[in-house]
N, CA, C and O atoms as CSV, one atom per row, in Angstrom:
chain,resi,resn,atom,element,x,y,z
A,1,MET,N,N,96.043,200.817,38.630
A,1,MET,CA,C,97.267,200.694,39.381
A,1,MET,C,C,98.314,199.945,38.559
A,1,MET,O,O,99.466,200.371,38.470
A,2,LEU,N,N,97.902,198.820,37.955
A,2,LEU,CA,C,98.862,198.015,37.195
A,2,LEU,C,C,99.458,198.804,36.032
A,2,LEU,O,O,100.630,198.634,35.696
A,3,GLU,N,N,98.653,199.660,35.424
A,3,GLU,CA,C,99.147,200.443,34.288
A,3,GLU,C,C,100.170,201.488,34.705
A,3,GLU,O,O,100.989,201.905,33.886
A,4,GLN,N,N,100.140,201.914,35.946
A,4,GLN,CA,C,101.040,202.968,36.408
A,4,GLN,C,C,102.305,202.442,37.079
A,4,GLN,O,O,103.129,203.237,37.531
A,5,LEU,N,N,102.478,201.133,37.155
A,5,LEU,CA,C,103.671,200.570,37.800
A,5,LEU,C,C,104.926,200.894,37.010
A,5,LEU,O,O,104.939,200.854,35.780
A,6,ARG,N,N,105.982,201.218,37.747
A,6,ARG,CA,C,107.289,201.466,37.147
A,6,ARG,C,C,108.281,200.480,37.751
A,6,ARG,O,O,108.099,199.994,38.867
A,7,HIS,N,N,109.323,200.199,36.995
A,7,HIS,CA,C,110.351,199.266,37.457
A,7,HIS,C,C,110.836,199.675,38.855
A,7,HIS,O,O,111.155,200.839,39.097
A,8,GLY,N,N,110.883,198.712,39.753
A,8,GLY,CA,C,111.350,198.968,41.111
A,8,GLY,C,C,110.242,199.269,42.109
A,8,GLY,O,O,110.487,199.262,43.316
A,9,ASP,N,N,109.023,199.534,41.632
A,9,ASP,CA,C,107.902,199.763,42.557
A,9,ASP,C,C,107.584,198.481,43.313
A,9,ASP,O,O,107.919,197.388,42.858
A,10,VAL,N,N,106.949,198.615,44.448
A,10,VAL,CA,C,106.463,197.460,45.210
A,10,VAL,C,C,105.002,197.723,45.544
A,10,VAL,O,O,104.679,198.684,46.242
A,11,VAL,N,N,104.120,196.860,45.042
A,11,VAL,CA,C,102.693,196.952,45.365
A,11,VAL,C,C,102.520,196.381,46.763
A,11,VAL,O,O,102.899,195.241,47.030
A,12,THR,N,N,101.944,197.181,47.653
A,12,THR,CA,C,101.773,196.762,49.039
A,12,THR,C,C,100.290,196.777,49.379
A,12,THR,O,O,99.598,197.771,49.162
A,13,VAL,N,N,99.812,195.655,49.919
A,13,VAL,CA,C,98.407,195.542,50.351
A,13,VAL,C,C,98.371,195.127,51.808
A,13,VAL,O,O,99.335,194.557,52.320
A,14,THR,N,N,97.257,195.409,52.483
A,14,THR,CA,C,97.141,195.008,53.882
A,14,THR,C,C,96.999,193.496,53.991
A,14,THR,O,O,97.623,192.872,54.850
A,15,LYS,N,N,96.168,192.898,53.109
A,15,LYS,CA,C,96.007,191.441,53.047
A,15,LYS,C,C,95.943,191.049,51.580
A,15,LYS,O,O,95.305,191.734,50.780
A,16,TYR,N,N,96.591,189.964,51.226
A,16,TYR,CA,C,96.652,189.589,49.814
A,16,TYR,C,C,95.293,189.235,49.240
A,16,TYR,O,O,95.078,189.403,48.039
A,17,ASP,N,N,94.353,188.742,50.071
A,17,ASP,CA,C,93.050,188.367,49.528
A,17,ASP,C,C,92.185,189.584,49.200
A,17,ASP,O,O,91.086,189.429,48.667
A,18,ARG,N,N,92.666,190.803,49.513
A,18,ARG,CA,C,91.950,192.025,49.154
A,18,ARG,C,C,92.286,192.453,47.724
A,18,ARG,O,O,91.628,193.334,47.171
A,19,LEU,N,N,93.292,191.844,47.133
A,19,LEU,CA,C,93.718,192.217,45.788
A,19,LEU,C,C,92.890,191.517,44.715
A,19,LEU,O,O,92.699,192.073,43.633
A,20,ALA,N,N,92.393,190.310,44.991
A,20,ALA,CA,C,91.648,189.549,43.991
A,20,ALA,C,C,90.643,188.623,44.666
A,20,ALA,O,O,90.774,188.301,45.847
A,21,ARG,N,N,89.647,188.203,43.907
A,21,ARG,CA,C,88.592,187.337,44.435
A,21,ARG,C,C,88.913,185.853,44.336
A,21,ARG,O,O,88.379,185.044,45.095
A,22,SER,N,N,89.781,185.501,43.407
A,22,SER,CA,C,90.101,184.074,43.234
A,22,SER,C,C,91.610,183.892,43.177
A,22,SER,O,O,92.359,184.831,42.906
A,23,LEU,N,N,92.036,182.675,43.437
A,23,LEU,CA,C,93.456,182.356,43.382
A,23,LEU,C,C,93.996,182.604,41.980
A,23,LEU,O,O,95.091,183.143,41.822
A,24,LYS,N,N,93.239,182.216,40.969
A,24,LYS,CA,C,93.668,182.410,39.585
A,24,LYS,C,C,93.923,183.889,39.303
A,24,LYS,O,O,94.959,184.250,38.745
A,25,ASP,N,N,92.967,184.748,39.693
A,25,ASP,CA,C,93.134,186.188,39.472
A,25,ASP,C,C,94.322,186.734,40.253
A,25,ASP,O,O,95.096,187.537,39.730
A,26,LEU,N,N,94.467,186.305,41.494
A,26,LEU,CA,C,95.567,186.774,42.331
A,26,LEU,C,C,96.912,186.405,41.716
A,26,LEU,O,O,97.821,187.233,41.651
A,27,LEU,N,N,97.033,185.165,41.266
A,27,LEU,CA,C,98.292,184.722,40.656
A,27,LEU,C,C,98.589,185.502,39.375
A,27,LEU,O,O,99.739,185.851,39.109
A,28,GLU,N,N,97.537,185.776,38.576
A,28,GLU,CA,C,97.733,186.532,37.340
A,28,GLU,C,C,98.176,187.960,37.644
A,28,GLU,O,O,99.065,188.487,36.976
A,29,ILE,N,N,97.565,188.586,38.644
A,29,ILE,CA,C,97.930,189.955,38.998
A,29,ILE,C,C,99.365,190.012,39.510
A,29,ILE,O,O,100.135,190.889,39.118
A,30,VAL,N,N,99.716,189.085,40.377
A,30,VAL,CA,C,101.075,189.076,40.918
A,30,VAL,C,C,102.082,188.766,39.811
A,30,VAL,O,O,103.195,189.293,39.831
A,31,GLU,N,N,101.718,187.931,38.854
A,31,GLU,CA,C,102.605,187.656,37.727
A,31,GLU,C,C,102.777,188.910,36.870
A,31,GLU,O,O,103.886,189.205,36.424
A,32,THR,N,N,101.699,189.646,36.637
A,32,THR,CA,C,101.788,190.910,35.897
A,32,THR,C,C,102.702,191.883,36.624
A,32,THR,O,O,103.515,192.563,35.998
A,33,ILE,N,N,102.572,191.948,37.927
A,33,ILE,CA,C,103.428,192.814,38.743
A,33,ILE,C,C,104.892,192.412,38.573
A,33,ILE,O,O,105.760,193.269,38.407
A,34,ARG,N,N,105.166,191.098,38.616
A,34,ARG,CA,C,106.536,190.599,38.465
A,34,ARG,C,C,107.090,190.917,37.081
A,34,ARG,O,O,108.244,191.326,36.954
A,35,GLU,N,N,106.263,190.728,36.025
A,35,GLU,CA,C,106.705,190.985,34.655
A,35,GLU,C,C,107.102,192.438,34.439
A,35,GLU,O,O,107.943,192.726,33.587
A,36,ARG,N,N,106.520,193.343,35.185
A,36,ARG,CA,C,106.828,194.773,35.056
A,36,ARG,C,C,108.043,195.172,35.881
A,36,ARG,O,O,108.384,196.351,35.977
A,37,GLY,N,N,108.693,194.172,36.478
A,37,GLY,CA,C,109.897,194.450,37.250
A,37,GLY,C,C,109.600,195.071,38.607
A,37,GLY,O,O,110.419,195.800,39.169
A,38,THR,N,N,108.416,194.769,39.120
A,38,THR,CA,C,108.022,195.305,40.415
A,38,THR,C,C,107.764,194.167,41.385
A,38,THR,O,O,107.692,193.007,40.982
A,39,GLY,N,N,107.625,194.491,42.650
A,39,GLY,CA,C,107.405,193.483,43.675
A,39,GLY,C,C,106.011,193.581,44.270
A,39,GLY,O,O,105.250,194.501,43.973
A,40,PHE,N,N,105.702,192.627,45.104
A,40,PHE,CA,C,104.407,192.569,45.776
A,40,PHE,C,C,104.640,192.255,47.240
A,40,PHE,O,O,105.385,191.331,47.568
A,41,ARG,N,N,104.010,193.013,48.121
A,41,ARG,CA,C,104.105,192.772,49.564
A,41,ARG,C,C,102.718,192.758,50.167
A,41,ARG,O,O,101.857,193.567,49.822
A,42,SER,N,N,102.522,191.814,51.082
A,42,SER,CA,C,101.291,191.761,51.869
A,42,SER,C,C,101.687,191.942,53.326
A,42,SER,O,O,102.450,191.145,53.872
A,43,LEU,N,N,101.171,192.987,53.951
A,43,LEU,CA,C,101.580,193.318,55.312
A,43,LEU,C,C,101.090,192.294,56.337
A,43,LEU,O,O,101.857,191.893,57.213
A,44,ALA,N,N,99.832,191.866,56.244
A,44,ALA,CA,C,99.266,190.954,57.245
A,44,ALA,C,C,99.973,189.605,57.257
A,44,ALA,O,O,100.209,189.026,58.318
A,45,GLU,N,N,100.306,189.116,56.080
A,45,GLU,CA,C,100.947,187.800,55.980
A,45,GLU,C,C,102.466,187.891,55.917
A,45,GLU,O,O,103.142,186.863,55.881
A,46,ASP,N,N,103.002,189.082,55.902
A,46,ASP,CA,C,104.443,189.310,55.826
A,46,ASP,C,C,105.057,188.578,54.630
A,46,ASP,O,O,106.029,187.832,54.759
A,47,ILE,N,N,104.451,188.821,53.461
A,47,ILE,CA,C,104.915,188.196,52.223
A,47,ILE,C,C,105.582,189.256,51.362
A,47,ILE,O,O,105.067,190.363,51.204
A,48,ASP,N,N,106.731,188.903,50.811
A,48,ASP,CA,C,107.460,189.795,49.916
A,48,ASP,C,C,107.914,188.957,48.731
A,48,ASP,O,O,108.832,188.147,48.865
A,49,THR,N,N,107.282,189.140,47.562
A,49,THR,CA,C,107.576,188.295,46.397
A,49,THR,C,C,108.841,188.695,45.655
A,49,THR,O,O,109.131,188.168,44.581
A,50,THR,N,N,109.580,189.612,46.219
A,50,THR,CA,C,110.850,189.959,45.568
A,50,THR,C,C,111.931,188.936,45.910
A,50,THR,O,O,113.040,189.006,45.381
A,51,THR,N,N,111.612,187.980,46.799
A,51,THR,CA,C,112.564,186.925,47.171
A,51,THR,C,C,111.967,185.566,46.819
A,51,THR,O,O,110.744,185.424,46.806
A,52,PRO,N,N,112.801,184.558,46.531
A,52,PRO,CA,C,112.279,183.224,46.239
A,52,PRO,C,C,111.455,182.657,47.398
A,52,PRO,O,O,110.399,182.067,47.172
A,53,ALA,N,N,111.924,182.829,48.626
A,53,ALA,CA,C,111.172,182.321,49.783
A,53,ALA,C,C,109.825,183.030,49.902
A,53,ALA,O,O,108.822,182.405,50.248
A,54,GLY,N,N,109.798,184.311,49.620
A,54,GLY,CA,C,108.550,185.079,49.670
A,54,GLY,C,C,107.554,184.604,48.635
A,54,GLY,O,O,106.355,184.539,48.907
A,55,ARG,N,N,108.045,184.266,47.434
A,55,ARG,CA,C,107.157,183.745,46.393
A,55,ARG,C,C,106.564,182.411,46.804
A,55,ARG,O,O,105.382,182.158,46.568
A,56,LEU,N,N,107.384,181.538,47.425
A,56,LEU,CA,C,106.891,180.237,47.886
A,56,LEU,C,C,105.796,180.440,48.935
A,56,LEU,O,O,104.725,179.840,48.844
A,57,VAL,N,N,106.061,181.264,49.906
A,57,VAL,CA,C,105.082,181.516,50.967
A,57,VAL,C,C,103.805,182.113,50.374
A,57,VAL,O,O,102.698,181.752,50.775
A,58,PHE,N,N,103.967,183.023,49.422
A,58,PHE,CA,C,102.805,183.628,48.767
A,58,PHE,C,C,101.917,182.557,48.140
A,58,PHE,O,O,100.704,182.565,48.349
A,59,HIS,N,N,102.499,181.643,47.380
A,59,HIS,CA,C,101.715,180.602,46.705
A,59,HIS,C,C,101.038,179.674,47.710
A,59,HIS,O,O,99.898,179.263,47.489
A,60,VAL,N,N,101.704,179.341,48.792
A,60,VAL,CA,C,101.102,178.483,49.819
A,60,VAL,C,C,99.919,179.199,50.459
A,60,VAL,O,O,98.835,178.626,50.565
A,61,PHE,N,N,100.114,180.448,50.888
A,61,PHE,CA,C,99.034,181.204,51.527
A,61,PHE,C,C,97.868,181.420,50.577
A,61,PHE,O,O,96.712,181.294,50.982
A,62,ALA,N,N,98.150,181.742,49.326
A,62,ALA,CA,C,97.086,181.968,48.350
A,62,ALA,C,C,96.260,180.703,48.149
A,62,ALA,O,O,95.038,180.778,48.026
A,63,SER,N,N,96.910,179.545,48.114
A,63,SER,CA,C,96.197,178.274,47.963
A,63,SER,C,C,95.305,178.001,49.167
A,63,SER,O,O,94.173,177.543,49.011
A,64,ILE,N,N,95.805,178.279,50.357
A,64,ILE,CA,C,95.020,178.075,51.572
A,64,ILE,C,C,93.804,179.007,51.581
A,64,ILE,O,O,92.706,178.582,51.940
A,65,ALA,N,N,93.987,180.256,51.195
A,65,ALA,CA,C,92.877,181.209,51.166
A,65,ALA,C,C,91.799,180.758,50.181
A,65,ALA,O,O,90.609,180.844,50.483
A,66,GLN,N,N,92.206,180.280,49.014
A,66,GLN,CA,C,91.255,179.788,48.022
A,66,GLN,C,C,90.501,178.583,48.583
A,66,GLN,O,O,89.286,178.486,48.412
A,67,PHE,N,N,91.192,177.679,49.240
A,67,PHE,CA,C,90.563,176.513,49.847
A,67,PHE,C,C,89.517,176.946,50.879
A,67,PHE,O,O,88.413,176.403,50.912
A,68,GLU,N,N,89.866,177.920,51.715
A,68,GLU,CA,C,88.929,178.400,52.734
A,68,GLU,C,C,87.682,178.999,52.099
A,68,GLU,O,O,86.572,178.729,52.559
A,69,ARG,N,N,87.839,179.811,51.045
A,69,ARG,CA,C,86.684,180.397,50.370
A,69,ARG,C,C,85.783,179.317,49.788
A,69,ARG,O,O,84.559,179.404,49.886
A,70,GLU,N,N,86.389,178.300,49.181
A,70,GLU,CA,C,85.601,177.220,48.592
A,70,GLU,C,C,84.859,176.426,49.664
A,70,GLU,O,O,83.716,176.020,49.449
A,71,ARG,N,N,85.487,176.201,50.802
A,71,ARG,CA,C,84.830,175.475,51.907
A,71,ARG,C,C,83.653,176.272,52.459
A,71,ARG,O,O,82.599,175.701,52.740
A,72,ILE,N,N,83.820,177.574,52.615
A,72,ILE,CA,C,82.722,178.420,53.091
A,72,ILE,C,C,81.556,178.357,52.116
A,72,ILE,O,O,80.402,178.222,52.521
A,73,SER,N,N,81.863,178.456,50.837
A,73,SER,CA,C,80.824,178.385,49.809
A,73,SER,C,C,80.120,177.032,49.842
A,73,SER,O,O,78.895,176.966,49.747
A,74,GLU,N,N,80.882,175.968,49.974
A,74,GLU,CA,C,80.330,174.613,50.032
A,74,GLU,C,C,79.414,174.450,51.245
A,74,GLU,O,O,78.314,173.911,51.122
A,75,ARG,N,N,79.860,174.913,52.415
A,75,ARG,CA,C,79.040,174.805,53.630
A,75,ARG,C,C,77.765,175.631,53.513
A,75,ARG,O,O,76.712,175.221,54.002
A,76,THR,N,N,77.853,176.786,52.872
A,76,THR,CA,C,76.672,177.619,52.674
A,76,THR,C,C,75.654,176.900,51.794
A,76,THR,O,O,74.466,176.869,52.114
A,77,ARG,N,N,76.117,176.320,50.684
A,77,ARG,CA,C,75.215,175.577,49.800
A,77,ARG,C,C,74.576,174.410,50.531
A,77,ARG,O,O,73.379,174.168,50.381
A,78,GLU,N,N,75.367,173.673,51.329
A,78,GLU,CA,C,74.832,172.539,52.085
A,78,GLU,C,C,73.791,173.001,53.098
A,78,GLU,O,O,72.754,172.358,53.264
A,79,GLY,N,N,74.062,174.104,53.769
A,79,GLY,CA,C,73.118,174.638,54.751
A,79,GLY,C,C,71.809,175.067,54.113
A,79,GLY,O,O,70.737,174.812,54.661
A,80,LEU,N,N,71.889,175.718,52.957
A,80,LEU,CA,C,70.675,176.135,52.251
A,80,LEU,C,C,69.876,174.930,51.767
A,80,LEU,O,O,68.647,174.930,51.844
A,81,ALA,N,N,70.566,173.901,51.267
A,81,ALA,CA,C,69.875,172.690,50.813
A,81,ALA,C,C,69.182,172.004,51.988
A,81,ALA,O,O,68.047,171.547,51.857
A,82,SER,N,N,69.849,171.930,53.120
A,82,SER,CA,C,69.259,171.331,54.313
A,82,SER,C,C,68.026,172.113,54.761
A,82,SER,O,O,67.008,171.519,55.117
A,83,ALA,N,N,68.115,173.422,54.745
A,83,ALA,CA,C,66.978,174.259,55.146
A,83,ALA,C,C,65.801,174.059,54.192
A,83,ALA,O,O,64.652,174.001,54.630
A,84,ARG,N,N,66.084,173.953,52.876
A,84,ARG,CA,C,65.008,173.727,51.902
A,84,ARG,C,C,64.315,172.399,52.162
A,84,ARG,O,O,63.095,172.301,52.037
A,85,LYS,N,N,65.091,171.365,52.525
A,85,LYS,CA,C,64.496,170.049,52.823
A,85,LYS,C,C,63.547,170.125,54.016
A,85,LYS,O,O,62.569,169.383,54.099
A,86,ARG,N,N,63.859,171.047,54.947
A,86,ARG,CA,C,63.009,171.221,56.124
A,86,ARG,C,C,61.841,172.175,55.843
A,86,ARG,O,O,61.048,172.479,56.735
A,87,GLY,N,N,61.748,172.644,54.587
A,87,GLY,CA,C,60.645,173.519,54.210
A,87,GLY,C,C,60.909,174.996,54.404
A,87,GLY,O,O,60.002,175.811,54.233
A,88,ARG,N,N,62.112,175.355,54.752
A,88,ARG,CA,C,62.439,176.771,54.956
A,88,ARG,C,C,62.881,177.379,53.627
A,88,ARG,O,O,63.638,176.779,52.864
A,89,ILE,N,N,62.394,178.560,53.384
A,89,ILE,CA,C,62.767,179.269,52.170
A,89,ILE,C,C,63.519,180.521,52.594
A,89,ILE,O,O,63.037,181.292,53.424
A,90,GLY,N,N,64.680,180.718,52.032
A,90,GLY,CA,C,65.493,181.874,52.401
A,90,GLY,C,C,65.024,183.141,51.720
A,90,GLY,O,O,64.136,183.123,50.868
A,91,GLY,N,N,65.627,184.216,52.108
A,91,GLY,CA,C,65.336,185.500,51.482
A,91,GLY,C,C,64.260,186.283,52.209
A,91,GLY,O,O,63.692,185.839,53.207
A,92,ARG,N,N,64.008,187.440,51.681
A,92,ARG,CA,C,63.034,188.356,52.246
A,92,ARG,C,C,61.618,187.899,51.898
A,92,ARG,O,O,61.395,187.377,50.806
A,93,PRO,N,N,60.656,188.085,52.808
A,93,PRO,CA,C,59.276,187.740,52.460
A,93,PRO,C,C,58.771,188.661,51.349
A,93,PRO,O,O,59.221,189.801,51.239
A,94,PRO,N,N,57.843,188.179,50.528
A,94,PRO,CA,C,57.335,189.004,49.430
A,94,PRO,C,C,56.655,190.271,49.967
A,94,PRO,O,O,56.017,190.247,51.020
A,95,ALA,N,N,56.802,191.363,49.233
A,95,ALA,CA,C,56.202,192.633,49.644
A,95,ALA,C,C,54.691,192.609,49.470
A,95,ALA,O,O,53.965,193.282,50.202
A,96,LEU,N,N,54.222,191.834,48.502
A,96,LEU,CA,C,52.787,191.743,48.226
A,96,LEU,C,C,52.341,190.283,48.245
A,96,LEU,O,O,53.035,189.408,47.726
A,97,SER,N,N,51.193,190.029,48.840
A,97,SER,CA,C,50.616,188.680,48.829
A,97,SER,C,C,50.030,188.421,47.445
A,97,SER,O,O,49.956,189.327,46.615
A,98,ALA,N,N,49.614,187.179,47.203
A,98,ALA,CA,C,49.011,186.830,45.910
A,98,ALA,C,C,47.743,187.652,45.687
A,98,ALA,O,O,47.494,188.119,44.576
A,99,ALA,N,N,46.945,187.830,46.731
A,99,ALA,CA,C,45.706,188.615,46.608
A,99,ALA,C,C,46.024,190.079,46.312
A,99,ALA,O,O,45.339,190.716,45.512
A,100,GLN,N,N,47.054,190.605,46.952
A,100,GLN,CA,C,47.442,191.991,46.692
A,100,GLN,C,C,47.950,192.161,45.263
A,100,GLN,O,O,47.675,193.172,44.616
A,101,LYS,N,N,48.687,191.176,44.779
A,101,LYS,CA,C,49.161,191.251,43.388
A,101,LYS,C,C,47.985,191.266,42.414
A,101,LYS,O,O,47.989,192.005,41.430
A,102,ASP,N,N,46.972,190.435,42.706
A,102,ASP,CA,C,45.772,190.426,41.859
A,102,ASP,C,C,45.107,191.806,41.873
A,102,ASP,O,O,44.676,192.305,40.833
A,103,GLU,N,N,45.029,192.411,43.052
A,103,GLU,CA,C,44.419,193.736,43.186
A,103,GLU,C,C,45.238,194.795,42.441
A,103,GLU,O,O,44.672,195.685,41.807
A,104,VAL,N,N,46.562,194.700,42.517
A,104,VAL,CA,C,47.433,195.629,41.788
A,104,VAL,C,C,47.154,195.528,40.297
A,104,VAL,O,O,47.027,196.546,39.617
A,105,ARG,N,N,47.058,194.309,39.785
A,105,ARG,CA,C,46.796,194.110,38.354
A,105,ARG,C,C,45.427,194.663,37.963
A,105,ARG,O,O,45.272,195.293,36.916
A,106,ARG,N,N,44.440,194.416,38.822
A,106,ARG,CA,C,43.094,194.905,38.551
A,106,ARG,C,C,43.074,196.437,38.522
A,106,ARG,O,O,42.466,197.035,37.634
A,107,MET,N,N,43.728,197.057,39.477
A,107,MET,CA,C,43.759,198.520,39.533
A,107,MET,C,C,44.454,199.100,38.304
A,107,MET,O,O,44.033,200.127,37.771
A,108,ARG,N,N,45.493,198.453,37.871
A,108,ARG,CA,C,46.248,198.939,36.716
A,108,ARG,C,C,45.462,198.722,35.420
A,108,ARG,O,O,45.344,199.625,34.592
A,109,ASP,N,N,44.927,197.508,35.261
A,109,ASP,CA,C,44.255,197.170,34.000
A,109,ASP,C,C,42.842,197.746,33.914
A,109,ASP,O,O,42.485,198.369,32.914
A,110,ASP,N,N,42.047,197.541,34.951
A,110,ASP,CA,C,40.642,197.948,34.903
A,110,ASP,C,C,40.449,199.431,35.231
A,110,ASP,O,O,39.677,200.118,34.563
A,111,GLU,N,N,41.136,199.916,36.239
A,111,GLU,CA,C,40.943,201.296,36.673
A,111,GLU,C,C,41.936,202.268,36.023
A,111,GLU,O,O,41.799,203.484,36.157
A,112,GLN,N,N,42.938,201.722,35.317
A,112,GLN,CA,C,43.942,202.539,34.639
A,112,GLN,C,C,44.665,203.494,35.597
A,112,GLN,O,O,44.996,204.622,35.232
A,113,ARG,N,N,44.902,203.029,36.814
A,113,ARG,CA,C,45.605,203.859,37.799
A,113,ARG,C,C,47.102,203.879,37.480
A,113,ARG,O,O,47.644,202.934,36.906
A,114,ALA,N,N,47.738,204.952,37.856
A,114,ALA,CA,C,49.178,205.103,37.626
A,114,ALA,C,C,49.952,204.188,38.565
A,114,ALA,O,O,49.526,203.918,39.688
A,115,VAL,N,N,51.089,203.720,38.087
A,115,VAL,CA,C,51.955,202.846,38.886
A,115,VAL,C,C,52.349,203.547,40.184
A,115,VAL,O,O,52.370,202.925,41.246
A,116,SER,N,N,52.660,204.834,40.099
A,116,SER,CA,C,53.078,205.578,41.302
A,116,SER,C,C,51.960,205.633,42.335
A,116,SER,O,O,52.220,205.539,43.535
A,117,GLU,N,N,50.728,205.784,41.883
A,117,GLU,CA,C,49.583,205.829,42.804
A,117,GLU,C,C,49.377,204.475,43.477
A,117,GLU,O,O,49.146,204.404,44.683
A,118,ILE,N,N,49.461,203.412,42.696
A,118,ILE,CA,C,49.287,202.063,43.250
A,118,ILE,C,C,50.400,201.771,44.257
A,118,ILE,O,O,50.145,201.215,45.325
A,119,ALA,N,N,51.618,202.145,43.916
A,119,ALA,CA,C,52.749,201.924,44.825
A,119,ALA,C,C,52.520,202.658,46.140
A,119,ALA,O,O,52.786,202.115,47.212
A,120,ARG,N,N,52.032,203.880,46.059
A,120,ARG,CA,C,51.772,204.666,47.265
A,120,ARG,C,C,50.677,204.013,48.113
A,120,ARG,O,O,50.799,203.949,49.336
A,121,LEU,N,N,49.609,203.528,47.471
A,121,LEU,CA,C,48.508,202.891,48.190
A,121,LEU,C,C,48.948,201.624,48.932
A,121,LEU,O,O,48.523,201.371,50.059
A,122,PHE,N,N,49.802,200.840,48.282
A,122,PHE,CA,C,50.261,199.576,48.881
A,122,PHE,C,C,51.555,199.730,49.695
A,122,PHE,O,O,52.037,198.778,50.308
A,123,LYS,N,N,52.102,200.951,49.683
A,123,LYS,CA,C,53.336,201.249,50.424
A,123,LYS,C,C,54.500,200.341,49.986
A,123,LYS,O,O,55.215,199.760,50.803
A,124,VAL,N,N,54.649,200.252,48.662
A,124,VAL,CA,C,55.748,199.493,48.063
A,124,VAL,C,C,56.363,200.362,46.977
A,124,VAL,O,O,55.842,201.428,46.652
A,125,SER,N,N,57.471,199.899,46.423
A,125,SER,CA,C,58.121,200.657,45.362
A,125,SER,C,C,57.377,200.479,44.041
A,125,SER,O,O,56.607,199.535,43.864
A,126,GLU,N,N,57.625,201.408,43.120
A,126,GLU,CA,C,57.028,201.297,41.797
A,126,GLU,C,C,57.513,200.039,41.085
A,126,GLU,O,O,56.769,199.419,40.325
A,127,ARG,N,N,58.723,199.682,41.328
A,127,ARG,CA,C,59.268,198.460,40.709
A,127,ARG,C,C,58.494,197.227,41.171
A,127,ARG,O,O,58.209,196.334,40.373
A,128,THR,N,N,58.152,197.180,42.464
A,128,THR,CA,C,57.379,196.052,42.987
A,128,THR,C,C,56.041,195.972,42.274
A,128,THR,O,O,55.579,194.884,41.931
A,129,VAL,N,N,55.413,197.130,42.048
A,129,VAL,CA,C,54.128,197.171,41.340
A,129,VAL,C,C,54.314,196.675,39.910
A,129,VAL,O,O,53.511,195.878,39.426
A,130,ARG,N,N,55.353,197.132,39.233
A,130,ARG,CA,C,55.588,196.699,37.844
A,130,ARG,C,C,55.829,195.193,37.756
A,130,ARG,O,O,55.352,194.531,36.834
A,131,ARG,N,N,56.577,194.659,38.729
A,131,ARG,CA,C,56.822,193.210,38.721
A,131,ARG,C,C,55.531,192.410,38.934
A,131,ARG,O,O,55.373,191.319,38.386
A,132,ALA,N,N,54.634,192.950,39.715
A,132,ALA,CA,C,53.362,192.263,39.976
A,132,ALA,C,C,52.530,192.230,38.705
A,132,ALA,O,O,51.420,191.696,38.707
């Protein structure tokens, strides 16, 4: 999109946070848009960077959005740490138990069975068998 911009174009997005993942990236993209003689509009926030007031509002909103993302990330990390202290482990349970992994290895090494056959017997993917 940036490569196809022509002077006078206006890049329009529904929400400005859909254009980039970080404030730094968003500011760089909007600066690139400005350097090409084009504008930027966000419909949800009613921001238009073709005006000085619009640029000010854009920078304020972008800073707030970055702050919110960082707070969510921080709370998530704190929640996971708290859960670990209570002995909870996140994520999906393992597809194979330790005993099943031993059996998978034995079947592969001793019986020379194919990975696809072992996967079918244990009802798991071939990748799970290879990882075991």
